[in-house]
C-alpha positions in Angstrom: -3.4 57.3 -138.9 -6.9 58.6 -139.6 -8.2 61.8 -138.4 -10.8 60.2 -135.7 -8.3 58.3 -134.3 -5.8 61.3 -134.0 -9.0 63.2 -132.2 -9.8 60.2 -130.1 -6.1 60.0 -129.0 -5.8 64.1 -128.4 -8.9 64.0 -126.4 -7.8 61.3 -124.0 -4.8 62.3 -123.5 -6.1 65.5 -122.5 -8.7 63.8 -119.9 -6.1 61.9 -118.5 -3.9 65.3 -118.0 -7.2 67.2 -116.2 -7.4 64.1 -113.9 -3.6 64.4 -112.6 -4.6 68.1 -112.2 -7.4 67.4 -109.8 -9.9 69.0 -112.8 -11.8 65.8 -112.4 -15.2 67.3 -114.1 -13.0 68.4 -117.2 -11.6 65.1 -117.5 -14.7 63.1 -117.3 -16.3 65.0 -120.3 -13.3 64.8 -122.2 -13.2 61.2 -121.9 -16.9 60.8 -122.5 -16.3 62.9 -125.9 -13.2 60.4 -126.7 -15.2 57.4 -126.2 -18.9 58.9 -127.9 -16.5 59.0 -130.8 -15.8 55.3 -130.6 -19.5 54.7 -129.9 -20.4 56.5 -132.9 -17.5 54.6 -135.1 -19.0 51.3 -133.5 -22.4 52.2 -134.3 -21.1 52.7 -138.2 -19.5 49.5 -138.4 -22.7 47.4 -136.7 -24.8 49.3 -139.6 -22.2 47.8 -141.7 -22.0 44.5 -140.4 -25.8 43.8 -138.9 -27.7 46.7 -141.2 -29.5 47.7 -138.4 -30.7 51.0 -140.2 -33.4 51.3 -142.4 -33.1 53.4 -145.6 -36.1 55.8 -145.7 -36.5 55.6 -149.3 -37.2 51.8 -149.4 -39.1 51.6 -145.7 -41.6 54.0 -146.9 -41.8 52.2 -150.6 -42.5 49.0 -148.3 -45.1 50.2 -146.1 -46.8 52.4 -148.9 -46.9 48.8 -150.9 -48.5 46.7 -148.0 -51.2 49.2 -147.5 -52.1 49.5 -151.1 -51.9 45.7 -151.7 -53.2 44.7 -148.1 -56.7 43.1 -149.2 -54.8 40.7 -151.6 -52.4 39.6 -149.3 -55.3 38.7 -146.9 -57.7 37.3 -149.3 -55.3 35.5 -152.2 -52.3 34.3 -149.9 -51.7 31.0 -150.3 -50.4 28.6 -147.3 -46.4 29.4 -148.4 -46.9 33.1 -148.9 -49.2 35.0 -146.9 -49.1 38.6 -145.9 -46.8 38.0 -142.6 -44.0 35.9 -144.6 -44.1 38.3 -147.4 -43.7 41.6 -145.2 -40.8 39.3 -143.3 -39.2 38.1 -146.1 -39.3 41.9 -148.0 -37.4 43.3 -144.8 -36.8 41.3 -142.5 -35.1 43.8 -140.2 -38.0 45.9 -140.4 -40.3 43.4 -139.6 -38.3 42.4 -136.2 -38.2 45.9 -135.2 -42.0 46.0 -135.8 -42.4 43.0 -133.9 -40.3 44.2 -130.5 -42.4 47.7 -131.0 -46.1 45.5 -131.0 -44.5 43.4 -128.1 -43.4 46.9 -126.0 -46.8 48.4 -126.5 -48.9 45.6 -125.9 -46.9 45.2 -122.5 -47.2 49.0 -121.7 -50.1 50.3 -123.2 -51.4 52.6 -120.9 -48.2 54.8 -121.5 -49.2 55.7 -125.0 -52.1 57.6 -123.8 -50.3 59.0 -120.3 -46.7 60.0 -121.5 -47.4 63.1 -119.7 -49.5 62.3 -116.6 -48.6 59.1 -115.1 -45.5 56.9 -115.6 -45.3 53.0 -115.6 -44.8 51.0 -112.4 -46.0 51.3 -108.5 -45.7 53.6 -105.7 -42.8 53.6 -103.9 -39.1 53.8 -105.2 -41.0 55.4 -108.3 -41.4 58.4 -105.9 -38.1 58.3 -104.8 -36.3 58.4 -108.3 -39.2 61.0 -109.2 -38.2 63.4 -106.1 -34.1 63.2 -107.0 -35.0 64.6 -110.4 -37.1 67.0 -109.1 -34.3 67.9 -106.3 -32.0 68.5 -109.2 -34.2 71.1 -110.8 -34.7 72.8 -107.0 -30.9 73.0 -106.6 -30.1 74.6 -110.4 -33.1 77.2 -109.7 -32.1 78.4 -106.3 -28.3 78.1 -107.1 -27.3 75.3 -104.9 -25.0 72.1 -104.7 -27.3 69.2 -106.0 -24.7 66.8 -104.4 -25.4 68.9 -101.2 -28.7 68.1 -100.0 -30.3 70.4 -97.5 -34.1 69.6 -97.7 -33.8 66.3 -96.2 -31.9 64.9 -92.8 -32.2 68.5 -91.6 -30.7 70.1 -90.1 -27.2 68.1 -91.2 -28.2 67.4 -94.6 -27.1 65.0 -97.0 -23.7 65.2 -98.6 -23.3 63.0 -101.5 -20.3 63.9 -102.6 -17.5 61.0 -103.7 -20.8 59.1 -104.0 -20.7 57.1 -107.8 -23.5 58.6 -109.7 -24.7 56.8 -112.8 -23.4 58.8 -115.8 -26.1 57.7 -118.1 -28.7 58.9 -115.8 -27.0 62.4 -115.4 -27.0 62.3 -119.2 -30.5 61.5 -119.7 -31.4 64.4 -117.0 -29.4 67.1 -118.9 -30.4 66.4 -122.3 -34.0 64.5 -121.8 -35.4 65.2 -118.7 -35.1 69.2 -119.2 -37.1 69.0 -122.4 -39.4 66.1 -121.9 -40.4 66.5 -118.0 -40.4 64.2 -115.5 -43.3 61.7 -117.1 -42.5 61.8 -120.7 -38.5 61.4 -119.8 -39.1 58.2 -117.6 -41.5 56.4 -120.0 -39.2 57.0 -123.0 -36.6 55.2 -121.0 -38.8 52.4 -120.0 -40.2 52.0 -123.3 -36.5 52.0 -124.9 -35.3 49.4 -122.1 -37.7 47.1 -123.7 -37.2 47.2 -127.5 -33.2 47.7 -127.2 -33.0 44.6 -124.8 -35.2 42.6 -127.4 -32.9 44.0 -130.3 -29.9 43.5 -128.8 -30.2 39.8 -127.5 -31.3 39.3 -131.1 -28.3 40.3 -132.3 -26.5 37.9 -130.0 -28.4 34.9 -130.8 -28.3 35.5 -134.4 -24.6 36.1 -134.4 -24.1 32.4 -132.9 -26.9 30.4 -134.4 -27.2 32.7 -138.0 -31.1 32.2 -137.5 -33.2 35.5 -137.5 -36.4 33.7 -136.0 -34.4 32.0 -133.2 -33.0 35.6 -132.4 -36.1 37.2 -132.8 -37.9 34.7 -130.0 -34.7 34.9 -127.8 -35.0 39.2 -127.5 -39.0 38.8 -126.5 -37.4 36.0 -123.7 -35.1 38.5 -122.4 -37.1 41.5 -122.6 -40.3 40.1 -121.2 -38.3 38.7 -118.1 -40.0 39.0 -115.0 -37.1 40.2 -113.4 -37.1 43.4 -116.3 -40.9 43.7 -115.5 -40.6 44.0 -111.7 -37.6 46.4 -111.8 -39.9 48.5 -114.0 -42.3 48.9 -111.6 -39.9 50.4 -109.0 -36.1 50.7 -110.2 -35.9 52.6 -113.6 -31.9 52.0 -113.9 -32.0 48.3 -112.9 -34.6 48.1 -115.7 -32.3 49.5 -118.3 -31.0 45.9 -119.1 -30.6 46.2 -122.6 -26.7 46.8 -122.2 -26.1 43.5 -121.1 -26.8 41.6 -124.0 -24.9 43.9 -126.1 -21.8 43.2 -124.0 -22.3 39.6 -123.9 -22.0 40.0 -127.9 -18.9 42.1 -127.9 -17.4 39.6 -125.3 -18.3 36.6 -127.7 -17.2 38.4 -130.7 -13.8 39.2 -129.1 -12.9 35.4 -128.0 -14.2 34.1 -131.0 -12.7 36.0 -133.6 -9.3 35.4 -132.7 -8.3 33.7 -135.7 -8.8 37.3 -137.5 -6.3 39.3 -135.1 -3.8 38.9 -137.5 -5.4 42.2 -138.7 -4.9 44.5 -135.8 -7.7 46.7 -137.0 -10.1 43.6 -136.6 -8.7 43.3 -133.2 -9.1 47.2 -132.0 -12.6 47.2 -133.3 -13.6 44.1 -130.5 -11.7 45.6 -128.1 -13.4 48.7 -128.6 -16.9 47.4 -128.8 -16.4 45.4 -125.9 -15.1 48.8 -124.2 -18.0 50.4 -124.9 -20.5 48.3 -124.1 -19.1 47.5 -120.7 -19.0 51.2 -120.0 -22.5 51.7 -120.6 -23.2 48.7 -118.5 -21.4 49.9 -115.5 -22.7 53.8 -116.6 -26.1 52.7 -116.6 -25.9 50.8 -113.3 -23.0 49.8 -110.8 -24.3 46.8 -109.7 -24.6 45.7 -113.4 -21.0 46.5 -114.0 -20.4 44.8 -111.1 -22.2 41.4 -111.9 -21.2 41.6 -115.3 -17.3 41.9 -114.2 -17.8 38.4 -112.7 -19.6 37.1 -115.5 -17.2 38.3 -117.8 -14.5 36.3 -115.8 -16.6 33.1 -115.5 -17.4 33.3 -119.3 -13.5 33.3 -119.6 -12.8 30.5 -117.5 -15.3 28.6 -119.0 -14.5 29.1 -122.5 -10.8 28.7 -122.7 -11.1 25.2 -120.8 -13.6 24.1 -123.2 -10.9 25.9 -126.3 -8.2 23.9 -124.6 -10.2 20.3 -125.7 -9.1 21.5 -129.2 -5.7 22.1 -128.6 -5.6 25.8 -129.8 -2.3 26.8 -130.9 -0.3 29.0 -128.9 -0.4 32.2 -131.0 -4.1 32.4 -130.6 -3.8 31.6 -126.9 -1.4 34.9 -127.1 -4.0 36.8 -129.3 -6.6 36.6 -126.8 -4.5 37.7 -124.1 -3.7 40.9 -125.9 -7.4 41.3 -126.7 -8.1 40.8 -122.8 -5.4 43.0 -121.7 -6.1 45.9 -124.0 -9.6 45.5 -123.3 -9.0 45.5 -119.3 -6.6 48.7 -120.0 -9.3 50.7 -121.8 -12.0 49.7 -119.4 -10.0 51.3 -116.4 -9.1 54.1 -118.2 -13.0 54.9 -119.2 -14.4 53.9 -115.8 -11.8 54.7 -113.3 -12.7 58.7 -113.7 -16.1 58.2 -112.8 -15.6 56.0 -110.0 -12.3 57.2 -108.2 -14.0 59.5 -105.8 -16.2 56.9 -104.4 -13.1 54.5 -104.3 -11.1 56.9 -102.4 -13.9 57.5 -99.9 -14.4 53.8 -99.4 -10.9 53.2 -98.9 -10.8 55.8 -96.1 -13.6 54.6 -94.1 -12.6 54.4 -90.1 -11.3 50.8 -89.3 -13.8 48.6 -87.4 -16.9 49.4 -90.2 -19.2 46.6 -89.0 -20.8 43.7 -91.4 -23.9 44.2 -89.2 -24.3 48.0 -89.8 -25.0 49.3 -93.2 -23.6 52.6 -94.2 -23.7 54.3 -97.7 -20.4 52.1 -98.3 -21.1 49.2 -96.2 -24.1 47.2 -96.3 -25.4 44.9 -93.5 -24.7 41.4 -93.4 -27.8 39.6 -92.6 -29.6 41.5 -95.4 -27.7 39.4 -97.8 -30.4 36.6 -97.1 -33.0 38.8 -97.7 -31.9 40.0 -101.0 -30.8 36.4 -102.4 -32.3 33.7 -104.5 -33.6 30.4 -104.1 -34.3 27.6 -106.8 -38.5 28.5 -106.6 -37.5 31.8 -107.5 -36.5 30.7 -111.0 -39.7 28.6 -111.2 -42.4 29.9 -109.5 -44.4 32.5 -112.0 -45.1 35.7 -110.6 -47.8 36.8 -108.0 -49.7 39.1 -110.1 -49.8 37.0 -112.8 -53.7 37.6 -114.5 -54.7 33.8 -114.5 -52.7 32.1 -111.9 -51.1 34.6 -109.7 -53.3 34.3 -107.0 -52.2 30.6 -106.8 -49.0 31.5 -106.7 -49.4 34.0 -103.8 -50.7 31.4 -101.5 -47.8 29.1 -102.4 -45.0 31.8 -101.8 -46.6 33.1 -98.5 -45.8 29.7 -96.9 -42.4 30.2 -97.5 -40.6 31.4 -94.2 -37.5 32.9 -96.1 -38.9 35.4 -98.9 -39.4 39.0 -98.2 -38.9 41.3 -101.0 -40.7 39.9 -104.6 -39.5 42.8 -106.2 -36.0 41.3 -106.3 -36.9 37.6 -105.8 -39.3 37.2 -108.7 -37.1 36.1 -111.0 -39.5 33.3 -113.3 -37.4 32.1 -116.4 -40.8 30.6 -118.4 -41.5 27.0 -118.8 -41.1 27.4 -122.6 -37.8 28.8 -122.7 -36.7 26.2 -120.1 -37.7 23.7 -122.4 -36.1 25.0 -125.4 -33.1 25.1 -123.3 -33.4 21.8 -122.4 -33.6 20.8 -126.3 -30.7 22.4 -126.7 -28.5 20.7 -124.1 -29.7 17.7 -125.1 -28.4 18.3 -128.6 -25.2 19.1 -126.9 -25.3 16.2 -124.6 -26.1 13.6 -127.7 -23.4 15.1 -129.5 -25.4 14.9 -132.9 -24.7 16.9 -135.7 -26.8 20.3 -136.0 -26.5 20.0 -139.7 -28.6 16.4 -140.2 -31.6 18.6 -141.1 -34.4 18.7 -144.0 -33.8 22.8 -144.5 -30.3 22.8 -146.1 -30.9 26.4 -146.8 -28.9 27.9 -143.7 -27.2 25.1 -142.1 -26.4 25.8 -138.4 -22.4 25.5 -137.5 -21.9 22.0 -135.6 -18.9 23.1 -133.2 -19.7 26.5 -132.6 -23.1 26.1 -131.3 -22.1 22.7 -128.9 -19.5 25.5 -127.5 -21.8 28.1 -127.0 -24.0 25.8 -125.4 -21.8 24.2 -123.1 -20.4 27.9 -122.1 -24.1 29.3 -121.5 -25.4 26.4 -119.7 -22.6 26.4 -117.5 -22.8 30.1 -117.4 -26.4 30.0 -116.1 -25.4 26.9 -113.5 -22.8 29.6 -112.0 -24.8 32.6 -112.0 -27.7 30.8 -110.0 -25.0 30.0 -107.7 -23.7 33.7 -107.7 -27.3 34.4 -106.6 -27.7 31.9 -103.8 -27.8 33.2 -99.9 -24.4 33.8 -98.5 -24.6 30.3 -96.3 -27.1 27.5 -95.8 -27.6 24.3 -93.8 -27.3 21.0 -95.8 -27.7 18.0 -92.8 -26.4 20.4 -90.1 -23.3 21.8 -91.7 -22.8 25.2 -93.3 -22.2 25.4 -96.8 -20.7 29.2 -97.7 -21.7 30.4 -101.3 -19.7 33.3 -102.8 -21.9 36.4 -101.6 -20.3 35.2 -98.3 -17.0 36.1 -99.4 -17.7 38.7 -101.8 -19.6 40.7 -98.9 -16.0 40.9 -97.4 -14.3 42.3 -100.5 -17.5 44.1 -101.9 -19.7 45.3 -98.8 -21.4 47.9 -100.6 -23.4 45.4 -102.6 -26.2 43.2 -100.9 -28.5 42.5 -103.9 -27.0 39.1 -105.1 -30.7 38.0 -106.6 -30.0 40.1 -109.1 -27.5 37.7 -110.4 -30.9 36.4 -111.8 -30.9 38.8 -114.8 -27.6 37.3 -116.0 -29.3 33.5 -115.6 -32.0 34.7 -117.4 -29.8 36.2 -120.5 -28.2 32.4 -120.6 -31.7 31.0 -120.7 -32.6 33.4 -123.5 -29.5 32.4 -125.5 -30.0 28.6 -125.2 -33.8 29.2 -126.1 -32.5 30.5 -129.4 -30.0 27.3 -129.8 -32.5 25.5 -129.1 -35.4 26.6 -131.2 -32.3 27.2 -134.1 -32.3 23.6 -133.8 -35.9 22.8 -134.2 -36.7 25.6 -137.0 -33.9 23.4 -138.8 -36.4 20.5 -138.9 -39.5 22.1 -140.6 -39.2 22.3 -144.7 -41.3 25.4 -145.0 -40.8 29.0 -144.3 -44.4 29.4 -143.6 -44.8 26.4 -141.1 -41.6 27.9 -139.4 -43.5 31.4 -138.9 -46.5 29.8 -137.7 -44.4 28.0 -135.0 -42.4 31.2 -134.2 -45.7 33.0 -133.9 -47.4 30.5 -131.4 -44.1 30.4 -129.3 -44.0 34.3 -128.8 -47.6 33.9 -128.0 -47.2 31.5 -125.0 -44.1 33.3 -124.0 -46.3 36.6 -124.1 -48.7 34.6 -121.9 -46.2 32.9 -119.3 -44.7 36.4 -118.6 -47.8 38.4 -118.7 -48.6 41.3 -115.9 -51.9 42.7 -117.2 -54.5 42.9 -116.5 -54.4 45.4 -114.8 -51.8 47.7 -115.9 -49.3 49.7 -113.8 -49.1 53.0 -113.7 -48.7 55.5 -111.0 -48.4 59.3 -110.3 -47.4 61.5 -107.4 -49.8 61.3 -104.6 -52.5 63.9 -104.0 -52.0 66.7 -102.0 -54.3 67.4 -99.0 -55.2 70.5 -97.5 -52.8 70.4 -94.7 -49.8 70.2 -97.4 -51.6 73.2 -98.6 -51.5 74.8 -95.4 -48.0 73.7 -94.8 -46.5 75.7 -98.2 -48.2 78.7 -96.7 -46.1 78.8 -93.2 -42.6 80.3 -93.5 -39.7 78.9 -95.6 -37.3 78.0 -92.8 -38.9 75.4 -91.1 -38.2 71.7 -90.5 -40.6 69.1 -89.9 -40.6 65.7 -88.8 -43.0 63.2 -90.1 -44.3 59.6 -88.4 -43.9 57.1 -88.7 -40.0 58.0 -89.0 -39.0 55.5 -91.0 -35.5 55.1 -92.8 -35.1 57.1 -95.9 -34.6 53.9 -97.9 -38.5 52.5 -97.2 -41.4 53.2 -99.2 -43.1 55.6 -97.0 -40.6 57.9 -96.5 -40.8 58.2 -100.3 -44.2 59.5 -99.6 -43.1 62.2 -97.7 -40.7 63.2 -100.4 -43.6 63.5 -103.2 -45.4 65.9 -100.4 -42.1 67.8 -100.3 -41.9 68.7 -103.9 -45.3 70.9 -103.2 -44.5 72.4 -99.8 -40.7 72.9 -100.2 -40.2 72.8 -96.6 -37.1 71.0 -94.7 -37.4 67.3 -93.3 -35.7 65.6 -90.4 -36.2 62.7 -92.1 -34.1 61.4 -94.7 -31.0 59.9 -92.7 -29.1 57.2 -94.8 -28.9 53.8 -93.4 -26.0 53.4 -91.4 -24.7 56.7 -90.8 -24.5 58.7 -87.3 -27.6 60.5 -88.1 -29.7 57.6 -88.9 -28.4 56.3 -85.2 -30.1 59.5 -83.9 -33.3 58.7 -86.0 -33.7 55.2 -84.3 -33.6 57.0 -81.0 -36.3 58.9 -82.0 -38.9 56.8 -83.5 -41.0 56.5 -80.3 -42.7 59.6 -80.5 -44.7 58.9 -77.4 -41.9 59.6 -75.2 -41.0 62.9 -73.7 -37.6 63.2 -73.8 -38.2 62.2 -77.9 -40.0 65.6 -78.5 -37.1 67.2 -76.2 -34.4 65.8 -78.5 -36.3 66.8 -81.5 -36.8 70.4 -80.4 -33.1 70.5 -79.5 -32.5 69.5 -83.3 -34.3 72.5 -84.6 -37.7 70.7 -85.3 -40.6 73.0 -85.4 -43.5 70.8 -86.8 -44.4 67.1 -86.0 -47.1 65.2 -88.5 -48.4 62.0 -87.2 -49.7 60.0 -89.9 -52.2 57.9 -88.8 -53.5 56.2 -91.7 -49.7 55.1 -92.3 -49.6 53.6 -89.2 -52.6 51.6 -89.9 -51.3 50.9 -93.1 -48.1 49.6 -91.8 -44.7 49.9 -93.4 -45.6 49.1 -96.8 -47.9 51.0 -99.0 -51.2 49.2 -99.8 -50.1 48.8 -103.4 -46.9 46.9 -102.6 -48.1 44.9 -99.9 -48.6 41.4 -102.0 -44.9 41.5 -103.0 -43.5 41.5 -99.3 -43.6 38.8 -96.6 -46.1 39.4 -93.8 -42.8 38.5 -91.8 -40.9 41.5 -93.2 -44.1 43.8 -92.5 -44.1 42.9 -89.0 -40.6 41.8 -87.5 -38.4 44.9 -89.2 -40.6 48.1 -88.6 -40.6 49.0 -84.8 -41.1 52.8 -86.3 -45.1 51.4 -86.9 -45.6 50.8 -83.2 -47.4 47.5 -83.9 -49.7 49.2 -86.4 -51.0 51.4 -83.8 -51.2 55.2 -84.0 -48.9 56.6 -80.7 -51.0 58.1 -78.1 -50.0 61.9 -77.5 -50.9 64.3 -75.1 -50.4 68.5 -75.5 -49.0 68.3 -72.1 -46.2 66.7 -73.3 -44.4 69.5 -75.1 -46.8 69.6 -78.2 -49.4 71.9 -79.5 -52.0 70.7 -82.2 -51.9 72.9 -85.0 -53.9 70.6 -87.5 -56.5 67.6 -86.9 -58.0 65.1 -89.5 -58.8 61.6 -89.8 -55.5 60.9 -91.7 -53.2 62.7 -89.9 -52.4 65.3 -86.8 -49.7 68.3 -87.1 -48.1 69.7 -83.7 -46.0 72.5 -83.1 -43.3 71.3 -80.9 -43.1 73.8 -77.3 -40.8 71.3 -75.7 -37.8 72.6 -73.8 -34.4 71.3 -75.8 -32.7 68.5 -74.4 -28.7 69.3 -73.7 -27.7 65.7 -74.8 -28.5 63.3 -77.2 -26.9 59.7 -76.9 -27.4 57.2 -79.7 -25.8 53.8 -80.0 -24.2 54.3 -83.6 -21.5 51.6 -84.6 -21.0 47.9 -84.2 -23.3 47.8 -81.6 -26.8 45.5 -81.8 -30.3 46.2 -81.2 -31.7 45.8 -77.5 -32.6 42.5 -76.3 -35.0 41.9 -73.2 -33.8 39.1 -71.0 -36.0 39.2 -68.7 -35.2 39.6 -65.3 -31.6 40.2 -66.3 -33.0 43.4 -67.8 -32.2 45.1 -71.3 -28.7 44.4 -73.3 -26.7 44.9 -76.4 -24.1 42.8 -77.9 -21.4 44.6 -79.5 -18.3 43.9 -81.7 -14.9 44.2 -80.9 -14.9 48.2 -82.0 -18.2 49.6 -80.8 -19.3 53.2 -80.9 -21.7 55.6 -78.8 -22.9 58.6 -80.1 -22.9 61.7 -77.0 -24.0 64.7 -79.1 -23.8 68.0 -77.0 -26.6 70.3 -78.3 -25.7 73.2 -76.5 -22.7 75.9 -77.2 -20.9 74.9 -73.8 -18.8 72.2 -72.9 -21.1 69.5 -70.8 -19.4 67.6 -67.8 -20.9 64.1 -67.5 -20.7 60.8 -65.4 -20.8 57.5 -67.4 -22.3 54.2 -65.7 -23.3 51.1 -67.6 -22.6 47.3 -67.2 -20.9 44.7 -69.4 -20.1 41.1 -69.7 -18.1 39.3 -71.9 -19.0 36.4 -74.3 -17.6 32.8 -73.9 -14.3 34.0 -72.8 -12.7 36.8 -70.5 -11.6 40.4 -72.4 -10.4 43.6 -71.9 -12.7 46.5 -72.7 -10.7 49.6 -73.8 -12.9 53.0 -73.3 -11.8 55.6 -75.5 -13.7 59.4 -76.4 -13.0 61.1 -79.2 -10.0 58.5 -80.2 -8.4 59.3 -76.6 -7.9 56.8 -74.2 -10.0 57.3 -70.8 -9.5 53.6 -68.9 -9.0 49.8 -69.7 -11.0 47.2 -67.4 -11.3 43.3 -67.7 -14.6 42.3 -68.3 -15.2 38.3 -67.4 -18.1 35.8 -68.2 -18.5 34.9 -64.6 -21.0 38.1 -63.7 -21.7 41.6 -65.0 -18.7 44.1 -64.2 -20.4 47.6 -63.0 -18.2 50.1 -64.9 -18.0 54.0 -63.9 -16.1 56.1 -66.1 -14.3 58.9 -64.8 -15.4 62.6 -65.2 -15.6 63.5 -69.0 -16.0 66.7 -70.8 -17.9 66.7 -73.6 -17.8 69.3 -76.6 -20.2 71.0 -78.2 -21.7 68.8 -81.5 -20.9 64.8 -81.9 -18.8 63.0 -79.3 -17.9 59.5 -80.0 -17.3 57.1 -77.4 -15.6 53.9 -78.3 -15.6 50.6 -76.7 -12.9 48.1 -78.3 -12.3 44.8 -77.2 -8.7 43.5 -78.3 -9.0 39.9 -78.2 -11.9 40.1 -80.9 -15.1 38.6 -81.6 -16.9 34.8 -81.8 -19.5 33.7 -83.5 -22.2 32.9 -81.6 -23.7 29.8 -83.6 -19.9 28.1 -83.5 -19.6 28.3 -79.6 -23.3 27.5 -79.1 -24.8 25.9 -82.0 -27.8 28.1 -81.8 -28.1 29.4 -85.3 -27.1 32.8 -84.3 -24.7 34.1 -86.8 -23.7 37.0 -84.9 -19.6 37.5 -84.0 -20.0 39.2 -80.5 -17.6 39.9 -78.0 -19.1 41.8 -75.0 -22.6 43.1 -73.8 -23.4 46.1 -72.5 -26.5 47.7 -70.5 -28.1 51.2 -71.1 -26.0 53.8 -70.1 -26.8 56.2 -67.2 -25.8 59.4 -67.7 -25.3 62.3 -65.5 -24.8 65.8 -66.2 -22.7 67.5 -63.4 
């Protein structure tokens, strides 16, 4: 046993020991160190097999010769030997790296001149991610726990303990952000994502086809995918797609080299490669870890089905099983310590978490429709294409079911699809791939047929996984995988992101199709010209410039300079009071980096604090000001320009549907700034054309009511008044803001949907009363006098008979599951 193996085993055992002793931080770093050794060993093996690194002496000599002899290459080159083919043949790997760097620099050109002053992308989520990095710095400078954020959601704060942070982001922050700063840090990671995505895709396709040119084209296709470009606008972690093709390569090697597994060293090397590459995927982004796990299961199923037609010997099947079990075991050992806290917290969530209410651990079911893909998303070019983007935008705007083009732009490219079709035609015909004029590098016939079948079927399955949870065909509901997966994994909602796996499959099939085409061409010169043309067309198809997209923090106005000079312990609320996940909130966060005052804004969707926020979105109501006063808010800022602009910042509006902007944001008061009078408990302290700031002078309210869990939004039923539907386990918050108990009387009306139901009413988990609610008429309910303790009290409404689906009863298209409807609660203090 080598010294490296012994060190790995010792570190791994120590990690397990500290994990059992509840020293999770120490255990995490020991496991990282152990697999860091594996990763280094893996890089060494990759260098031996793929020769990725270039010896410095030869590289410098090559560059020197090219510079010295460049005029001769351009003036005396023959059709069979020009400067490009000479450079490529002299050192193909250096040529490939140069190509990938060139393509990256063309698409990210402004970053070369603004590395320290701007970042690639658009406003919105970019500001949010930069704020989180700033908060870590702020917390360390002020000796605060960065997991417990005190500057937002004041006076409650945000507790991120147990929430799964991305491991690679933490490492990048510790070792790159602190050295490079916020702009250079983000730009370096963006540049690397494009270069490494192309490089690892090249390695995958070259392994399958043994064609460097085909691998190069596939690398460019995957790196420039519109999915990649659009997420680079907003989501840095989702833009880091480079580990996905690396994992796909490890998976292909794991199953295709099974005949060599009599050598345990070869087996363990491939298992380690697969484990480390998957760890890189999931530690970069948990969404990708989730999707790639599903991708792997489907890949193995398709692969085994295809191999079964070859009558695979039994011992090979055992070796595949051994390899898969070892990989699964190692992945569990590596990943579990980092997500254990999240899994534990999720498992401890109270019974009755609603599929209709999002929380940090459970996303809202209807949003699966907004964040899923349709077939047109794969063949429609992006709306920001410099030539035909305007026409595409007019086409897209006519669709009623699109909302967010940052998630729904999944264009695969027409030329990649054409080459994919070529690969499928060759598979369908079953012709020999060896039958070609170019005999120098014949393609493996049976292997390419196998991989064509595997990746083509994988692409189709991934398209199905990206679909909405349910669609109707001739009036019959048809359910897709996301419907079931949401019940099992409710924390995931954006199934359109399976589109990146569709893109990977198309990139692989593009390389296979091109490899066949290149075999029909006799000369290297003509093959180089064809590849250059194809790369040029691919770059044109995926082009998103001019103009280039760069952004920086918004300019700080005079008001925020005044605010920065105010006492530090001040809580302020900025209106429109949108949720913590909407782009306009991120603008408030950018300003906070300057004034450093606590914000009432910042409640996470679905939490009880977000339920309080929803009750306070209308600042024109006098009771809203009283509620804010009782929560410790001193200043209210009304951004008149943001009310007029709407819920989406102007640079982002073309990427969102008007339906999304108009229907889902009551916080913006139909794009009209609220009318406020000073007598309503507010004192004007600042006025400008963009904003007005008020000091809160109202008396605090002793009680705040908020509909929290499993209770829908208010609906106007005309003469019957305002009503809300609940599921079978609704919850209402009664927040006593005083320091003493409050004695109250609670009254409301209730009616049952379709069948009679019992309504059990609990206060702080103690049963108060049980009432029979029927469908014939609305029942008047008056609760006995109840005492509310200081702080939060929860009124729980439970219907033991359960819910019914409205659509199944009325065939109305309303997919909600409901039980009882409620009128507004009337609360009287005694």
